[in-house]
C-alpha positions in Angstrom: 11.2 5.6 4.5 13.0 6.2 1.2 14.7 9.5 0.7 15.4 9.4 -3.0 17.3 11.9 -5.0 14.0 13.5 -6.0 15.0 14.1 -9.5 12.0 14.3 -11.8 13.9 12.6 -14.6 13.9 9.4 -12.5 10.2 9.4 -12.3 8.4 7.2 -14.9 5.6 9.2 -16.5 2.4 7.5 -17.3 -0.2 8.6 -19.8 -4.0 8.2 -19.8 -7.3 9.7 -18.8 -7.9 10.9 -15.3 -9.6 8.4 -13.0 -11.4 9.3 -9.8 -10.2 12.9 -10.2 -6.5 11.8 -10.1 -4.0 12.9 -12.6 -2.4 9.7 -13.8 0.7 11.4 -15.1 1.7 12.1 -11.5 2.9 8.9 -9.9 3.5 8.4 -6.2 6.5 6.2 -6.7 9.8 5.8 -8.6 11.1 2.5 -9.8 14.6 2.3 -8.4 17.3 -0.1 -9.4 17.8 -2.6 -6.6 19.6 -5.9 -6.0 17.5 -8.7 -7.4 18.9 -11.9 -5.9 18.9 -15.2 -7.8 16.4 -16.6 -5.2 14.0 -13.6 -5.7 14.3 -13.9 -9.5 13.5 -17.6 -9.3 10.5 -17.1 -7.1 9.3 -14.2 -9.2 9.5 -16.3 -12.4 8.0 -19.5 -10.9 5.5 -18.2 -8.4 4.4 -15.0 -10.1 2.0 -16.8 -12.4 0.4 -18.5 -9.5 -0.1 -15.7 -6.9 0.2 -12.5 -9.0 -2.9 -11.0 -10.7 -2.2 -9.2 -14.0 -3.3 -5.6 -14.3 -6.2 -5.0 -16.6 -9.1 -2.6 -16.8 -11.6 -5.0 -15.4 -13.2 -5.2 -12.0 -11.9 -7.9 -9.7 -14.2 -10.6 -8.3 -12.6 -11.1 -4.9 -14.8 -14.1 -4.0 -13.7 -15.8 -7.2 -10.0 -14.9 -6.7 -9.8 -16.1 -3.0 -12.5 -18.7 -3.1 -14.4 -17.2 -0.2 -16.3 -14.2 1.0 -13.7 -13.1 3.6 -12.9 -9.4 4.1 -10.2 -8.0 1.8 -7.4 -5.8 2.9 -5.2 -3.9 0.4 -1.6 -3.0 1.2 0.0 -0.3 -0.9 3.7 -0.5 -1.3 4.7 -3.6 0.8 8.4 -3.2 0.2 10.1 -6.5 0.8 6.9 -8.0 2.2 8.0 -9.5 5.5 5.3 -7.6 7.6 2.7 -8.4 4.9 3.4 -12.1 5.1 3.4 -12.2 8.9 0.0 -10.3 9.1 -1.5 -12.6 6.4 -0.2 -15.7 8.3 -1.6 -14.5 11.6 -5.0 -13.7 10.1 -6.1 -16.6 7.8 -9.7 -15.4 8.0 -8.8 -12.2 6.0 -7.7 -11.9 2.4 -4.8 -9.7 1.5 -4.0 -8.0 -1.8 -0.5 -6.3 -2.0 0.2 -3.6 -4.6 3.9 -3.1 -5.5 6.1 -2.1 -8.4 9.5 -3.2 -6.9 10.4 -6.6 -8.5 12.8 -7.7 -5.8 10.2 -7.1 -3.1 7.6 -9.0 -5.1 10.0 -11.9 -5.5 10.8 -11.9 -1.8 7.1 -11.9 -0.8 6.4 -14.7 -3.3 9.0 -16.7 -1.5 7.3 -15.9 1.8 4.0 -17.1 0.4 5.6 -20.4 -0.5 7.5 -20.9 2.7 4.6 -20.0 5.0 2.0 -21.9 2.9 -0.2 -18.8 2.5 -3.4 -19.0 0.5 -5.0 -15.7 1.5 -2.5 -13.4 -0.2 -2.3 -12.1 -3.8 -0.1 -9.5 -5.6 -0.6 -7.0 -8.4 2.5 -5.4 -9.9 1.3 -2.0 -11.1 0.6 1.6 -10.1 -1.7 1.4 -7.1 -3.9 4.3 -8.0 -4.6 2.8 -11.4 -5.4 -0.6 -9.9 -7.9 1.1 -7.5 -9.5 3.1 -10.2 -9.7 0.3 -12.8 -9.9 -3.0 -10.9 -11.3 -2.5 -7.4 -15.1 -2.3 -7.0 -16.5 0.5 -4.9 -17.3 -0.5 -1.3 -15.4 -3.8 -1.5 -12.3 -3.1 0.7 -12.2 -3.7 4.4 -9.0 -1.8 5.0 -6.0 -0.1 3.4 -2.5 -0.6 4.9 0.0 2.1 4.0 3.3 1.5 5.8 6.3 3.8 5.3 5.3 5.2 1.9 7.8 7.5 0.2 7.5 10.9 2.0 8.6 13.0 -0.9 10.2 15.5 1.4 10.8 18.4 -1.0 7.9 20.7 -1.3 7.8 20.7 -5.1 7.3 16.9 -4.9 4.5 16.9 -2.3 2.0 16.3 -5.2 3.4 12.8 -5.4 2.6 11.9 -1.9 0.2 8.9 -1.7 -1.9 10.1 1.3 -3.5 13.3 0.1 -6.7 14.4 -1.5 -8.1 13.5 -4.0 -6.3 10.1 -3.6 -7.8 9.8 -0.1 -11.3 10.3 -1.6 -10.6 7.3 -3.9 -9.6 5.2 -0.8 -12.8 6.2 0.9 -14.9 5.3 -2.2 -13.4 1.8 -2.2 -13.8 1.1 1.5 -16.8 -0.7 3.0 -18.7 1.2 5.7 -16.7 0.7 8.9 -13.5 0.0 7.0 -10.3 1.7 7.9 -7.1 3.3 6.5 -4.0 2.6 8.6 -1.0 4.8 7.7 2.4 4.7 9.3 5.4 6.9 8.6 8.8 7.8 10.2 8.8 11.2 8.5 7.0 13.6 10.9 6.2 16.3 8.3 4.5 13.7 6.2 2.5 12.5 9.2 1.3 16.1 9.9 0.5 16.5 6.2 -1.4 13.2 6.1 -3.3 14.0 9.3 -4.7 17.2 7.7 -5.5 15.5 4.4 -7.3 12.6 6.0 -9.2 14.8 8.5 -10.5 16.8 5.6 -11.5 13.8 3.6 -15.3 13.4 3.5 -16.5 10.2 5.0 -13.4 9.5 7.1 -13.2 9.8 10.9 -10.1 9.6 13.1 -10.6 6.7 15.5 -8.3 8.3 18.0 -7.7 11.7 19.5 -4.7 12.6 17.3 -2.2 10.0 16.3 -3.0 6.3 16.9 -1.1 4.1 19.3 0.9 1.3 17.7 -1.4 -1.5 16.7 0.0 -4.7 18.3 -0.9 -6.9 15.3 1.4 -4.8 13.0 4.9 -6.3 13.2 7.8 -4.0 13.5 10.3 -4.5 10.6 14.0 -4.0 10.3 13.3 -1.0 8.1 11.2 0.5 10.9 14.0 -0.2 13.4 16.4 1.8 11.3 14.1 4.8 11.6 14.0 4.3 15.4 17.8 4.0 15.5 18.0 7.3 13.6 15.8 9.0 16.2 12.9 9.5 13.8 9.4 9.5 15.3 7.1 6.7 14.2 3.7 8.2 13.6 0.6 6.2 13.1 -2.8 7.3 11.8 -6.0 5.2 11.9 -9.1 6.6 10.1 -12.4 4.8 9.6 -15.2 5.2 7.0 -18.4 6.3 8.6 -20.8 6.7 5.6 
């Protein structure tokens, strides 16, 4: 979880027409200055052209991109990418697309792709909501993974939270029937907020009676452990598309 200073001046403001009922000038992220190691810079420069897909207002052809018809899972905000790489390595029969704006994290994940010899993982460096609106075909995504997104704790900033309507309507629109959205947070007020928003999203159904148990295939990261060490509750939500 990232508890930023929540100053609006730090928020990059985008312009453009609304897509999917979403006001594009309200972003769900801030681009924070972070340490960009020489290794991450090198991997970003050398491997980015190989594994990163440029943003453009054109629908993706997943079969062409990955060279197969395997299911596609999109992770929004993968951070430093360690869990993303582990999941992709453990599930070679599934294709993964990571959406992130943090360059050090992208560089780190690119290094993981090289080290682990992954071929089922691609990255787009851009605002996730614009990528979904402009590049992802309806009914083409098997799952969304959203792990420890910015909770935007101050009430005046709740509009920036990723998991809320109408953004959740767009997720549902992109999911295949039977696809799922898996959300994990260590900020309990955000978990409660997201539970209400997802419950009220047409077409989604909670697979569990309340919060979901930890999914054993999701690796616990050092970031998550910090939340546990700080006595924060890890809440998991797992919703499926029914129609």
